[in-house]
Every structure is written in structure tokens, then in C-alpha cells.
MIVOKE-608590 format. One line per 10 residues: number of its first residue (from 1); their letters; for each residue z, y, x of C-alpha. Coordinates in pm, 1 decimal. Last residue first. Layout:
BEGIN
NUM) A) Z:Y:X ~ ...;
//
This chain:
BEGIN
586) DSIVSTLTLS) 18377.8:150.0:10685.3 ~ 18459.9:178.1:10315.2 ~ 18102.6:82.9:10220.4 ~ 18099.6:-217.0:10455.5 ~ 18436.6:-339.8:10327.5 ~ 18327.6:-305.7:9964.9 ~ 18010.4:-502.3:10042.9 ~ 18210.1:-780.0:10210.1 ~ 18456.7:-797.1:9922.0 ~ 18170.9:-812.3:9671.0;
576) AKLYREMLKT) 17996.0:-1086.1:9869.9 ~ 18317.9:-1288.7:9879.1 ~ 18365.4:-1239.7:9504.4 ~ 18008.7:-1339.3:9421.1 ~ 18006.2:-1651.3:9635.7 ~ 18347.1:-1767.3:9514.3 ~ 18252.2:-1720.9:9151.2 ~ 17928.3:-1913.2:9196.6 ~ 18117.9:-2191.1:9373.9 ~ 18363.3:-2196.5:9082.4;
566) AVRAASSGHL) 18078.6:-2235.3:8835.8 ~ 17916.7:-2521.1:9028.8 ~ 18238.7:-2724.5:9047.2 ~ 18313.7:-2649.7:8681.6 ~ 17978.4:-2793.1:8569.2 ~ 18071.0:-3127.3:8726.4 ~ 18418.5:-3108.8:8569.9 ~ 18260.8:-3067.0:8227.3 ~ 18144.5:-3427.6:8222.7 ~ 17814.8:-3610.2:8169.0;
556) GEEVIIAVVI) 17570.0:-3347.9:8305.1 ~ 17323.6:-3451.4:8034.8 ~ 17225.8:-3084.0:8003.1 ~ 17424.9:-2873.3:8246.7 ~ 17593.3:-2576.0:8083.7 ~ 17741.3:-2279.0:8265.7 ~ 17944.0:-1979.7:8155.1 ~ 18080.9:-1754.9:8428.7 ~ 18312.3:-1455.1:8393.8 ~ 18352.5:-1226.9:8696.8;
546) KPNDAPAYGV) 18594.7:-964.3:8821.7 ~ 18915.5:-1099.2:8667.2 ~ 19247.4:-963.0:8796.3 ~ 19516.2:-1235.3:8776.1 ~ 19276.1:-1527.3:8730.6 ~ 19040.7:-1410.6:9004.1 ~ 18818.0:-1527.1:8851.9 ~ 18677.0:-1632.9:8514.8 ~ 18593.2:-1935.9:8305.8 ~ 18340.5:-2127.4:8100.8;
536) FWANDKQGNV) 18243.2:-2483.2:8193.2 ~ 18018.1:-2718.1:8002.9 ~ 17863.5:-3061.2:8070.1 ~ 17626.1:-3215.6:7815.5 ~ 17682.1:-3579.9:7723.8 ~ 17402.8:-3833.3:7770.2 ~ 17148.8:-3854.5:7493.3 ~ 17091.5:-4032.6:7162.7 ~ 17310.0:-3796.3:6965.4 ~ 17464.7:-3531.8:7188.1;
526) QATGTKGAIT) 17837.2:-3526.6:7270.9 ~ 17963.5:-3216.9:7446.4 ~ 18194.4:-3243.2:7746.9 ~ 18374.4:-2913.1:7797.3 ~ 18568.6:-2758.1:8081.2 ~ 18786.4:-2451.4:8044.4 ~ 18864.0:-2159.0:8270.4 ~ 19100.5:-1983.7:8505.7 ~ 19050.5:-1945.9:8880.9 ~ 19299.4:-1862.2:9154.4;
516) LGKIQAGAAT) 19119.2:-1823.8:9487.9 ~ 19265.2:-1917.2:9828.7 ~ 19118.5:-2266.5:9822.0 ~ 18861.7:-2305.4:9544.3 ~ 18956.2:-2533.5:9252.8 ~ 18680.1:-2765.2:9129.0 ~ 18873.5:-3091.2:9162.4 ~ 19143.5:-2967.6:8924.7 ~ 18888.3:-2916.9:8646.8 ~ 19050.8:-3136.1:8378.1;
506) GRSLVDALAD) 19402.2:-3008.1:8449.5 ~ 19626.1:-2952.5:8751.6 ~ 19529.1:-2625.7:8917.1 ~ 19196.9:-2564.2:8748.8 ~ 19301.3:-2629.4:8388.5 ~ 19638.9:-2471.8:8479.7 ~ 19464.7:-2134.7:8510.4 ~ 19352.8:-2169.8:8148.7 ~ 19712.4:-2240.1:8047.9 ~ 19831.3:-1927.4:8228.2;
496) KVGQLQEPTI) 19565.0:-1723.6:8046.8 ~ 19676.9:-1861.9:7709.4 ~ 20039.5:-1770.4:7788.1 ~ 19926.3:-1423.5:7893.7 ~ 19755.4:-1381.4:7558.0 ~ 20075.6:-1484.1:7379.1 ~ 20278.5:-1230.8:7575.4 ~ 20021.3:-956.7:7512.9 ~ 20053.4:-1029.6:7139.8 ~ 19768.8:-1187.3:6946.0;
486) NLIKEREPER) 19484.2:-1038.6:6744.8 ~ 19194.3:-1141.8:6965.6 ~ 18867.2:-972.3:6860.7 ~ 18901.2:-619.2:7001.1 ~ 18547.3:-492.5:7052.4 ~ 18398.4:-356.5:7372.5 ~ 18072.1:-168.6:7424.4 ~ 18040.3:-33.5:7778.6 ~ 17852.0:298.3:7814.0 ~ 17523.0:211.7:7980.5;
476) AVIQPTAASG) 17418.0:6.1:8279.9 ~ 17102.9:-202.4:8239.9 ~ 17147.3:-575.7:8178.0 ~ 17425.3:-548.2:7922.0 ~ 17652.5:-811.2:7767.0 ~ 17874.6:-679.6:7483.8 ~ 18236.0:-690.3:7601.1 ~ 18497.0:-883.9:7401.3 ~ 18839.4:-721.1:7376.8 ~ 19147.3:-945.9:7398.2;
466) DTALATYFKA) 19303.0:-756.7:7686.1 ~ 19088.2:-897.0:7967.2 ~ 18985.2:-1250.6:8066.7 ~ 19029.1:-1396.8:7717.4 ~ 18808.3:-1122.2:7570.9 ~ 18545.5:-1173.2:7843.7 ~ 18564.9:-1541.6:7742.9 ~ 18399.6:-1471.0:7409.3 ~ 18106.3:-1297.9:7584.6 ~ 18050.6:-1598.8:7811.4;
456) MNIPTQANDA) 18039.0:-1821.5:7503.8 ~ 17776.1:-1593.7:7349.3 ~ 17569.7:-1600.3:7669.1 ~ 17577.0:-1980.0:7684.0 ~ 17444.1:-2002.1:7327.1 ~ 17664.5:-2168.2:7068.6 ~ 17609.3:-2451.5:6822.0 ~ 17892.9:-2551.5:6586.1 ~ 17805.9:-2782.3:6300.1 ~ 17994.4:-3083.7:6441.2;
446) QGISLSLVVS) 18167.2:-3036.0:6781.5 ~ 18385.2:-2765.5:6932.4 ~ 18724.7:-2938.8:6919.8 ~ 18844.2:-2781.5:6592.4 ~ 18502.7:-2833.9:6435.4 ~ 18532.0:-3210.0:6472.9 ~ 18870.3:-3219.9:6302.2 ~ 18762.6:-2974.9:6029.9 ~ 18478.9:-3215.3:5943.4 ~ 18755.4:-3411.8:5771.5;
436) PNWGRKGYQK) 18652.8:-3209.6:5463.4 ~ 18382.0:-3475.7:5405.3 ~ 18009.2:-3420.0:5361.9 ~ 17725.6:-3544.0:5143.2 ~ 17888.4:-3501.2:4803.9 ~ 17806.0:-3132.0:4764.4 ~ 17471.6:-3171.6:4941.6 ~ 17428.0:-3204.7:5319.7 ~ 17305.3:-2868.5:5449.8 ~ 17351.0:-2654.1:5140.1;
426) DFYARDAPWT) 17688.9:-2800.8:5047.3 ~ 17793.3:-2774.8:5414.1 ~ 17710.3:-2403.1:5429.1 ~ 17877.6:-2344.0:5093.6 ~ 18203.4:-2448.0:5258.7 ~ 18221.0:-2116.1:5445.6 ~ 18060.5:-1912.8:5727.2 ~ 17942.5:-2220.0:5916.9 ~ 17878.2:-2137.2:6285.4 ~ 17540.0:-2130.3:6455.9;
416) SKIEFPLDVG) 17460.1:-1887.4:6737.7 ~ 17185.3:-1631.5:6684.3 ~ 16888.4:-1666.1:6917.5 ~ 16803.8:-1403.6:7179.6 ~ 16430.8:-1327.4:7189.8 ~ 16447.0:-988.7:7361.4 ~ 16703.3:-870.1:7617.1 ~ 16968.3:-600.4:7583.1 ~ 17253.3:-844.6:7512.5 ~ 17389.8:-829.1:7156.5;
406) SKRDFRLRVG) 17586.0:-1156.3:7174.6 ~ 17406.8:-1293.6:6871.0 ~ 17591.6:-1411.4:6562.4 ~ 17803.1:-1680.2:6396.9 ~ 18063.8:-1722.0:6670.5 ~ 18179.0:-1361.0:6629.6 ~ 18557.5:-1423.2:6649.2 ~ 18583.8:-1314.4:6285.9 ~ 18324.2:-1573.1:6186.3 ~ 18514.5:-1846.9:6369.0;
396) GALLSDLGIR) 18834.3:-1739.4:6195.6 ~ 18672.9:-1761.7:5851.9 ~ 18560.8:-2117.6:5923.0 ~ 18904.5:-2216.1:6053.8 ~ 19074.1:-2049.7:5757.4 ~ 18858.7:-2246.4:5512.6 ~ 18901.3:-2574.8:5698.3 ~ 19277.5:-2560.3:5740.0 ~ 19484.9:-2405.1:6018.3 ~ 19727.5:-2696.7:6020.0;
386) LGLQYFYVDC) 19438.7:-2944.1:6011.6 ~ 19278.0:-2774.0:6313.1 ~ 19610.2:-2794.9:6498.9 ~ 19625.8:-3166.6:6425.8 ~ 19277.7:-3231.3:6561.7 ~ 19362.5:-2996.1:6849.9 ~ 19649.4:-3215.5:6969.0 ~ 19439.4:-3531.6:6935.6 ~ 19157.3:-3379.0:7140.1 ~ 19373.8:-3314.5:7447.3;
376) SKAIAQALTI) 19197.6:-3079.5:7686.9 ~ 19448.1:-3147.7:7968.0 ~ 19506.5:-2779.4:8046.1 ~ 19465.8:-2670.9:7684.1 ~ 19691.8:-2950.2:7555.8 ~ 19950.6:-2861.9:7821.0 ~ 19973.5:-2504.5:7692.0 ~ 19982.3:-2631.2:7332.8 ~ 20272.3:-2860.1:7418.7 ~ 20256.1:-3233.3:7489.9;
366) DGHGRKDWCK) 20384.8:-3567.8:7352.4 ~ 20159.1:-3828.5:7508.7 ~ 19826.1:-3760.4:7675.0 ~ 19632.9:-4069.1:7568.3 ~ 19501.3:-4363.2:7768.9 ~ 19165.4:-4341.1:7591.4 ~ 19110.3:-3993.3:7735.8 ~ 18833.1:-3822.7:7533.3 ~ 19056.8:-3852.1:7226.9 ~ 18924.1:-4061.5:6942.0;
356) FVRGYYYGGT) 18916.2:-3988.4:6569.4 ~ 19025.9:-4307.6:6392.9 ~ 18933.6:-4326.9:6026.7 ~ 19067.2:-4168.2:5710.4 ~ 19257.4:-3939.2:5945.5 ~ 19391.2:-4158.2:6228.9 ~ 19425.3:-3992.7:6568.9 ~ 19322.8:-4143.9:6902.3 ~ 19413.7:-4203.0:7266.3 ~ 19790.8:-4223.0:7225.9;
346) CPVPMRTDMT) 19840.1:-3849.7:7168.3 ~ 20175.0:-3771.7:7013.2 ~ 20184.4:-3723.2:6632.9 ~ 20408.7:-3445.3:6504.0 ~ 20247.8:-3179.7:6732.1 ~ 20436.1:-2996.7:7005.4 ~ 20474.8:-2617.9:7015.9 ~ 20543.5:-2455.2:7354.0 ~ 20246.7:-2212.7:7355.3 ~ 20348.1:-2112.4:7006.7;
336) VLGRELGMIA) 20213.7:-2256.7:6683.9 ~ 20138.1:-2177.3:6320.2 ~ 20205.6:-1804.7:6363.2 ~ 19868.6:-1719.5:6210.1 ~ 19741.3:-1545.9:6526.1 ~ 19868.0:-1830.5:6745.6 ~ 19682.5:-2096.5:6548.0 ~ 19364.1:-1890.9:6542.9 ~ 19388.3:-1833.4:6920.2 ~ 19431.8:-2207.9:6983.5;
326) TALKWTSAPA) 19124.8:-2291.1:6775.1 ~ 18924.0:-2032.2:6969.0 ~ 19054.8:-2175.9:7296.2 ~ 18929.5:-2514.2:7182.7 ~ 18574.2:-2379.1:7207.7 ~ 18535.6:-2470.0:7577.1 ~ 18626.2:-2820.1:7455.8 ~ 18284.8:-2885.8:7300.7 ~ 18046.9:-2588.2:7291.8 ~ 17789.7:-2777.6:7079.5;
316) YTGALARNYL) 17468.7:-2632.5:7216.3 ~ 17225.7:-2355.2:7124.3 ~ 16965.2:-2265.1:7386.6 ~ 16802.2:-1934.5:7295.5 ~ 16963.3:-1686.7:7532.8 ~ 17067.5:-1890.7:7838.0 ~ 16834.8:-2179.7:7748.9 ~ 16520.8:-1969.2:7776.7 ~ 16256.2:-2224.4:7676.3 ~ 15943.4:-2172.4:7888.2;
306) PKHKDNLLAN) 16055.2:-2456.1:8119.5 ~ 16050.4:-2702.3:7827.1 ~ 16169.0:-3030.3:7985.8 ~ 15896.0:-3226.4:7806.6 ~ 15630.0:-3014.5:7980.3 ~ 15351.9:-2959.8:7727.1 ~ 15377.4:-2581.6:7712.2 ~ 15422.4:-2549.6:8088.5 ~ 15117.1:-2769.1:8156.7 ~ 14914.5:-2565.5:7906.8;
296) YFSFPAGGIF) 15005.3:-2246.0:8089.4 ~ 14896.2:-2388.3:8424.9 ~ 14572.6:-2541.0:8290.0 ~ 14488.9:-2218.6:8106.0 ~ 14509.5:-2019.8:8428.1 ~ 14765.8:-1739.5:8395.7 ~ 14627.3:-1388.2:8354.8 ~ 14641.5:-1113.3:8616.3 ~ 15008.8:-1184.5:8675.5 ~ 15114.8:-1504.0:8501.2;
286) RNIDYSPASY) 15137.0:-1709.1:8823.3 ~ 15391.8:-1457.1:8953.2 ~ 15627.0:-1589.6:8683.6 ~ 15693.5:-1899.5:8894.0 ~ 15862.7:-2155.1:8671.2 ~ 16216.7:-2250.9:8567.9 ~ 16394.1:-2569.0:8470.6 ~ 16649.7:-2432.7:8423.1 ~ 16763.1:-2100.4:8276.3 ~ 16935.4:-1822.1:8468.6;
276) LALVGGTKPE) 17123.9:-1505.4:8380.8 ~ 17324.3:-1343.6:8659.4 ~ 17549.3:-1039.5:8700.4 ~ 17514.3:-924.3:8340.5 ~ 17739.6:-618.3:8296.1 ~ 17976.5:-678.8:8004.9 ~ 18183.2:-382.1:8121.8 ~ 18533.3:-529.5:8151.1 ~ 18448.1:-896.7:8200.3 ~ 18158.5:-851.5:8444.8;
266) LAVVAGRLSD) 17927.1:-1127.8:8334.1 ~ 17770.7:-1447.9:8469.7 ~ 17538.8:-1664.4:8259.2 ~ 17407.3:-1998.5:8382.4 ~ 17174.3:-2240.1:8203.9 ~ 17073.9:-2603.8:8176.6 ~ 16833.7:-2862.7:8309.8 ~ 16851.6:-3039.2:8644.7 ~ 16568.1:-3187.5:8854.6 ~ 16369.2:-2909.0:9017.7;
256) GFYAHAYRQL) 16655.0:-2712.5:9173.7 ~ 16959.7:-2652.8:8953.2 ~ 17174.7:-2547.9:9247.4 ~ 16912.4:-2338.3:9425.6 ~ 16834.0:-2146.3:9108.3 ~ 17200.0:-2065.4:9053.8 ~ 17232.1:-1944.4:9413.4 ~ 16917.6:-1733.2:9386.9 ~ 17048.9:-1560.3:9075.4 ~ 17382.6:-1496.5:9248.1;
246) DIDIHTRLPP) 17196.7:-1332.2:9537.9 ~ 17004.8:-1121.6:9285.3 ~ 17322.9:-965.3:9150.6 ~ 17209.2:-810.3:8823.9 ~ 17377.4:-496.3:8683.8 ~ 17038.8:-322.2:8665.6 ~ 16856.2:-23.0:8810.0 ~ 16517.5:77.7:8672.5 ~ 16301.4:284.5:8906.2 ~ 16149.5:617.4:8797.8;
236) PAEPQVEPRV) 15810.5:607.2:8622.4 ~ 15478.1:611.9:8810.1 ~ 15218.5:874.4:8719.9 ~ 14845.1:805.5:8732.1 ~ 14614.2:1062.7:8897.4 ~ 14367.3:1257.4:8687.5 ~ 14041.9:1266.4:8883.3 ~ 13823.5:1575.4:8918.6 ~ 13472.8:1521.8:8775.7 ~ 13162.8:1351.8:8913.3;
226) GNDRVVRNRA) 13298.9:1349.9:9268.0 ~ 13241.5:980.4:9324.6 ~ 13088.6:716.8:9098.1 ~ 12720.5:811.8:9075.7 ~ 12430.0:620.3:8922.0 ~ 12630.2:361.9:8732.4 ~ 12407.8:177.8:8485.8 ~ 12493.6:244.2:8123.3 ~ 12132.7:193.1:8016.2 ~ 12076.5:564.0:7945.2;
216) DVEVFRQGEL) 12204.4:651.3:8293.8 ~ 12565.7:655.9:8409.4 ~ 12794.0:899.9:8591.0 ~ 13142.4:773.6:8675.0 ~ 13471.3:929.2:8576.1 ~ 13832.0:895.8:8689.7 ~ 14144.4:873.9:8480.4 ~ 14517.6:813.4:8519.8 ~ 14746.6:587.6:8314.1 ~ 15109.0:690.0:8269.5;
206) ARLKEEYQLE) 15323.5:406.0:8406.4 ~ 15537.9:191.1:8177.0 ~ 15879.4:83.8:8307.6 ~ 16093.5:300.8:8077.6 ~ 15889.3:230.8:7762.9 ~ 15864.4:-139.0:7848.9 ~ 16242.7:-176.1:7883.3 ~ 16288.0:-483.1:7663.7 ~ 15943.3:-620.1:7750.8 ~ 15973.7:-615.1:8131.5;
196) IGAKGIQQGA) 16345.6:-695.4:8108.5 ~ 16267.0:-1030.4:7948.8 ~ 15928.2:-1102.4:7793.8 ~ 15570.2:-976.1:7760.9 ~ 15586.0:-641.2:7938.9 ~ 15262.6:-446.8:7904.4 ~ 14929.6:-422.1:8086.4 ~ 14643.8:-209.1:7952.3 ~ 14308.8:-360.1:7852.3 ~ 14300.4:-213.7:7502.8;
186) KYSEFREKAL) 14477.7:118.3:7474.0 ~ 14842.0:206.6:7415.2 ~ 14980.0:492.5:7202.2 ~ 15038.2:268.8:6897.7 ~ 15234.0:15.1:7104.2 ~ 15570.2:30.8:6924.3 ~ 15398.9:66.7:6589.3 ~ 15249.6:-279.9:6624.3 ~ 14876.2:-335.8:6569.4 ~ 14808.6:-301.1:6942.7;
176) DGETIEGTYG) 15039.9:-596.0:7009.6 ~ 14842.7:-822.7:6775.2 ~ 14518.0:-715.8:6938.6 ~ 14665.4:-815.3:7272.7 ~ 14805.9:-610.6:7560.6 ~ 14734.2:-767.3:7898.4 ~ 15027.6:-933.2:8068.3 ~ 15360.6:-860.3:8231.2 ~ 15648.0:-1096.8:8314.2 ~ 16000.5:-1192.0:8208.4;
166) VLAAVAPGDP) 16288.3:-1038.3:8407.0 ~ 16572.5:-1272.1:8312.9 ~ 16431.1:-1612.2:8227.1 ~ 16187.5:-1594.1:8521.5 ~ 16439.3:-1457.1:8774.4 ~ 16486.3:-1749.2:9015.7 ~ 16128.3:-1876.3:8971.1 ~ 15977.5:-1542.9:9088.6 ~ 16217.8:-1430.7:9362.0 ~ 15988.1:-1168.4:9521.4;
156) YYRKPSSQII) 15848.0:-1076.4:9177.4 ~ 15511.3:-902.4:9199.6 ~ 15325.2:-681.1:8956.7 ~ 14973.3:-570.3:9046.1 ~ 14854.7:-226.5:9151.8 ~ 14483.0:-169.7:9087.0 ~ 14224.1:-80.0:9348.9 ~ 13875.5:-44.4:9213.1 ~ 13555.9:-239.0:9156.5 ~ 13319.4:-116.2:8884.6;
146) LGPFEARREE) 12997.3:-302.2:8804.6 ~ 12732.9:-137.7:8586.7 ~ 12465.7:-146.6:8859.4 ~ 12501.7:-522.4:8918.0 ~ 12241.6:-631.3:9173.6 ~ 12323.4:-330.3:9392.6 ~ 12686.2:-452.7:9414.0 ~ 12580.4:-758.4:9611.8 ~ 12796.3:-713.1:9922.3 ~ 13071.8:-551.9:9717.1;
136) LVSVIQFSAD) 13070.7:-851.7:9481.4 ~ 13125.3:-1102.0:9761.8 ~ 13404.1:-896.3:9918.9 ~ 13580.1:-842.0:9587.5 ~ 13575.2:-1214.6:9513.3 ~ 13720.7:-1295.3:9857.0 ~ 13986.5:-1025.3:9826.3 ~ 14107.4:-1192.8:9508.7 ~ 14064.8:-1018.6:9174.9 ~ 14371.5:-941.0:8968.3;
126) NFIVAPRTPA) 14264.4:-806.4:8631.5 ~ 13926.4:-977.0:8665.6 ~ 13651.2:-923.1:8406.0 ~ 13769.3:-596.5:8252.1 ~ 13522.2:-436.9:8010.2 ~ 13477.4:-72.3:8109.5 ~ 13596.8:164.2:7837.9 ~ 13381.1:314.4:7561.4 ~ 13345.7:-22.8:7384.5 ~ 13726.4:-61.2:7337.9;
116) RQYRRVALEQ) 13816.0:-365.4:7124.6 ~ 13461.7:-503.9:7147.1 ~ 13464.0:-471.7:7525.8 ~ 13790.1:-662.6:7556.2 ~ 13647.3:-932.8:7330.0 ~ 13342.4:-958.1:7557.9 ~ 13566.0:-992.2:7865.4 ~ 13761.2:-1270.9:7693.1 ~ 13434.3:-1447.3:7609.2 ~ 13332.6:-1441.9:7974.8;
106) QASDIDVVTA) 13672.6:-1565.7:8090.0 ~ 13652.0:-1859.3:7847.4 ~ 13296.7:-1940.8:7963.0 ~ 13401.1:-1971.8:8326.6 ~ 13361.0:-1698.5:8585.9 ~ 13332.1:-1828.0:8944.6 ~ 13141.2:-1575.7:9151.0 ~ 12768.1:-1525.8:9219.6 ~ 12598.6:-1729.0:8948.5 ~ 12870.0:-1617.1:8705.6;
96) LTRLASRLSD) 12754.2:-1256.7:8753.0 ~ 12423.2:-1342.8:8590.9 ~ 12597.2:-1494.3:8291.8 ~ 12829.5:-1193.0:8280.4 ~ 12538.1:-948.3:8279.2 ~ 12375.0:-1130.2:7987.9 ~ 12701.5:-1136.2:7794.5 ~ 12743.3:-763.9:7856.8 ~ 12387.2:-695.0:7738.1 ~ 12464.1:-881.7:7417.8;
86) STPSLISVSY) 12793.5:-698.5:7363.9 ~ 12617.6:-362.8:7392.4 ~ 12592.3:-56.4:7619.0 ~ 12764.8:-219.5:7922.0 ~ 13005.7:-102.0:8187.5 ~ 13166.9:-372.7:8401.6 ~ 13513.8:-444.7:8531.5 ~ 13671.8:-581.9:8848.3 ~ 14036.0:-514.0:8932.8 ~ 14187.9:-514.6:9278.1;
76) GPLNEAIIEG) 14541.0:-542.6:9411.2 ~ 14803.1:-355.1:9609.1 ~ 15156.3:-478.8:9539.9 ~ 15406.5:-362.7:9280.0 ~ 15777.8:-442.0:9252.3 ~ 16021.3:-653.8:9052.1 ~ 16371.0:-774.1:9149.6 ~ 16411.6:-551.7:9453.7 ~ 16750.6:-530.8:9621.1 ~ 16946.2:-209.8:9566.0;
66) NRDYIIGRSG) 17290.5:-366.5:9536.1 ~ 17306.4:-376.8:9154.8 ~ 16956.7:-527.3:9129.1 ~ 16642.7:-316.8:9133.7 ~ 16338.4:-300.3:8905.4 ~ 16042.6:-91.7:9025.6 ~ 15869.8:109.5:8755.1 ~ 15512.4:12.4:8687.1 ~ 15241.4:136.5:8923.5 ~ 14956.0:321.5:8757.5;
56) PLPVERLRNS) 14625.9:196.6:8625.7 ~ 14328.6:432.6:8673.9 ~ 14112.3:416.5:8364.6 ~ 13734.4:461.2:8407.3 ~ 13589.3:718.6:8170.2 ~ 13212.7:714.4:8138.9 ~ 12994.4:1016.6:8193.4 ~ 12638.3:1095.0:8081.9 ~ 12660.7:1040.9:7706.3 ~ 13011.3:1181.6:7688.5;
46) ESALVYEANQ) 12909.8:1470.6:7912.5 ~ 12627.2:1558.0:7676.7 ~ 12862.2:1544.7:7380.6 ~ 13114.1:1757.9:7572.4 ~ 12842.9:2007.4:7665.0 ~ 12740.3:2013.0:7301.7 ~ 13090.5:2093.9:7184.7 ~ 13153.6:2349.3:7458.7 ~ 12831.5:2538.0:7378.2 ~ 12898.8:2558.0:7008.4;
36) LVQARFFSGG) 12928.9:2940.4:6986.0 ~ 12706.7:3023.0:7281.2 ~ 12401.3:2800.4:7319.7 ~ 12402.1:2624.4:6983.7 ~ 12520.1:2921.0:6775.5 ~ 12296.1:3163.1:6962.2 ~ 11996.1:2929.3:6931.5 ~ 12057.4:2891.4:6558.9 ~ 12093.4:3266.8:6516.9 ~ 11771.4:3327.6:6709.0;
26) LLLFITFLLG) 11589.4:3073.8:6495.4 ~ 11721.6:3233.5:6179.3 ~ 11623.9:3583.4:6299.5 ~ 11284.0:3454.1:6411.6 ~ 11222.7:3311.1:6063.0 ~ 11348.5:3627.2:5889.0 ~ 11133.4:3847.3:6110.3 ~ 10829.5:3626.7:6047.4 ~ 10886.6:3639.7:5672.4 ~ 10931.7:4017.0:5675.5;
16) RAVRARRLVA) 10620.7:4067.1:5888.0 ~ 10421.6:3850.6:5647.4 ~ 10555.4:4044.8:5346.9 ~ 10468.2:4377.5:5514.8 ~ 10117.9:4252.1:5595.7 ~ 10069.7:4135.8:5237.5 ~ 10166.3:4478.9:5104.5 ~ 9938.4:4654.7:5353.8 ~ 9644.9:4435.1:5255.8 ~ 9708.4:4506.4:4887.8;
6) NPHYSM) 9713.8:4880.5:4957.3 ~ 9378.4:4858.4:5139.0 ~ 9218.8:4692.3:4835.1 ~ 9089.2:4353.7:4924.3 ~ 8725.4:4238.3:4954.8 ~ 8579.2:3895.2:4877.7;
//
């Protein structure tokens, strides 16, 4: 077959046009890939070739008021592994378990970590011992995806003494990651879990650094140094608190391993928390790197509840320490003065439908309000409670803030219990299930009145100063004070004198410290089926208060026993403060 020359030329031109168009498209594609999208493809290539390894930073150091360390960081090691899939990770972990001790629970935890963040190395040991690191370093060639690196670990020099106060750190959980507060965090990072560590997480958190390792198609590390410049982690500034660590140690030493209870010590004018202790305690250092299940389970099942923060969450009948609230209400309403005597002298009991006993069976006789505070006469306060009346007593307790939290800057504080009105009793016991005589029990700090030690300490900051209660604070900020006592300065001074008499010749006379005038109130709280709890709340020096202490000893029998510990705490703090002031002035 022959073609006309013009037809051949036409076909040649079409062919050239098609080839030009094809080469133009190919050239444009190459230009776009090599020039315009170069950075994107380089990044994709880098992502396939490089793996990010997080560099944990050191959390902020926590100091007490005198510069002593409460929480610091020590050198440690973490062990993690890179893996392309969950199945390959499980296989690597089973092999690794033949070399070091990794139980099935640890293996599954590592797999869950991988599933939460598959692009990050799956952490096997947050706090690996030097022995484990040594063994793995010797056999690193058998585990090409293994990454061993230094990682600062949290350490508390006075672990058991500060457990209720400082809390501890732990790995962030899926539940934590779902919270708005932790939206910028990544799986595997450490966060505060309780106490100061949780409350001030944002201030204590370190900015994580980065380094990169080069891997092959199977995620095996082929180069781990000099792949790309490292981004160093950044440590936050230290956190300084009001805490006096020596006072913490003293409280811990007193309670030891056998007693249960709590201590709260405050600066009356600022609300600064000098000490906050709950007993029994535990060593929070055991939680760093992940607490062994056996240890955590033992704490959970301990009948004495060491994980229960009694200072913030323990609610107890305040007993006679609450009588000051009844006295204040009577003074505010003009129902009594400090010299007022009641119609019925105390003979050991008071009849109101039945006999309501006084703690002293011998009775206190015909006494004034000032003497009733010093001697803690129940019969006097029964009659004062009746004068005030149930409705006014309930309203007064609300106004004095006995139905709420103290507002301390720590998590997990429990609100104190105080009935707002009669509807509370109708709801609790039914309209016919309670008797208005409950006013007698309420007036002496019993019945449906359950206060936390920190809330009682806050109330006494008002008695120790000008009638203004100071909100407790761990970290120094502008003091928050609220006027809650509406009595004259003369009346307030009369109450203070009566509180001083408690130590000089009243129920806590045996706890007085020579050379130091202390004011306060004992309390012996009845508990169904148990021995009485012992309370003491007070302050010192009586004429210029520098410290308020609230202490409760579960089954301590009598408030005088708690008073002896509280006054020793006061003495220790005040002597240390005088010594420190002398050193600074010199």
C-alpha cells in the first residue's frame, strides 16, 4: 500500500505533536516532583527512613520554704523498641523475655503503648535498672529495634513523709489523653498523678526533646547517631512552696507505722501550708517507673487505707473543737457574753427528753462561757445550742463555711458535711425519723457534722487573727482571706483568752510547752463501734500566732493525746523559725 506524500507529512506532524505533548507532560511531572514538591517527598522519604525517639526532660524541682528539696530528678534509663506491627512487637518481646524478666502484663502494656502511638518507640521499661541495661547492651545485636537511652526519673528524698502532699508521677493513660487538659501530650509521657505533681503539672512539665534513628524497611535500627541534629529537652523553673519539710518529717516520725490520722499546719495570716500529712503513709518512690502490681494491690487491700488522704478527704466529727463555732454564734446574736452562766449547772448530764451526758461524769458546776470553753463542758453547750435554735445553728454553720471545701490548691479535696437546713434530715432519715433534739449533738460537734482536718485548720486561722479565715495555699500567691466572725474585737479577745486557758488550766493542761503560750481546743469524737478519735486544733504563740495546727488521731481516745503532739509540732516550728531568722540577720 502506498501513501500520498502529503498524507505522510500530516501523519509525521501528528506523531511529532503527540511525542512533544507526552515529553512536555513528563517533563512537567518531573519538574513538579523534583523541584516544586521536593520538600514533601524528601519528608516522606525521611519519615520512612527515620524514626523519632523522644528525649524526656527533667521535671521542675519542688522546694520547701527553706530551699530544701521535696522532689528532684535522678539519672535513669528507659528501654523501648521500634516495631512495624503489633505482631512483630509481641514476637520481639517474647524473645526479649528470655534475656530479661518481662512478664505477660508488661508485654501487653508495651503493645498497648505501641497501639496508642505506632510511630513512637514502644516503652518496655520506664525505669530500667543498671543490671537490665548492662545485659541488653551486651546483646543489643540480637535486638536491632532496641533503643536504650538515659531518662531522668523522679525522686522524693522524704518519700513516705510527703506522699499525701506531693503525690507522684506516672505514665499518661488513654483516659488522661482524652481530657482537654492533656490534649498537647503524647502517649508514653509522664504526668503528675496526685498532689502537687498533678495540681501544678503545667508548671512542672518539661518540654520533650527529639533525636532520630535511621531504620531499614523492617524497622531495624541501622544508625542511631548523627542522623539529624537533636532537639534538646527544656526543664521548667523550680516550684517553691510554703512547706516546711522538717515539720513533715516530724509528723511522719510521730505517727510511725502504727497510728492513723492526719496533721495540717498553716500560717494563720497567709494560709500557707507548712505541713500536710496523712497516716499511714507509703513510699511514693515505688510508683516511679510503674509500681509492681503486688505493691499496688497490697496498698489497695490494706485495711488501714494508706492511699486515703485523711488530711483532705478524711471527714470526721469535729467534737469539742467545733464548740468554738457554737460560742461564736451565741456571741454574734447577743445571746451570751464570755461571763454568761446557764440556768442549769453541769452535774454530769442534761435532761432533754432523755439524759445527754457530759464527758466529765463529775460535772463542772455553775460556770461561765469562758470556763466552759476551757473545761469543754458539754452541758453548757447543750443549753447554748438550744438558745441559738436548730435553724439558726444550721444557718450559722453554713455561714462559717462548714459545708464546703477549704479551697487548698491540691486535687481530690472532699467537701465537709454540714446540714444546710431541716430538709437535710428529712432526706436522710425521713420526716418522722429524726428529733429536733439533734441540736444538742450538733452544738458539741457530733451528729451530722463531718469536717476535714484542713477545713478545721482554716476555721482556726480566723480565731487566731482578726476573724478572717485564710484559704490554705501550697504555692505562694496573693493571700485570700474572708471575714467570717462577726463579733467585736473585745469578744474575739475573750474567746482567745479562753482558748489559752485550755492549755494553761483546761483539758490540754498537760500539753503546755514551757516558755510558749499556746491556745487551742481538744476534742474527743465518738465513733460507732470504735474507740474515740482524738482531736486538737490550736495556734501559737497565743499573743502573736505564727502557726495553726489541726491534728486528728484515729482511736486516739482523748483530745489531750493529740494536743501533746500538736504543741510539740508548734514548738519545733517556732524554734526553727527563730533560729533561721537569727542566722539570716547575722
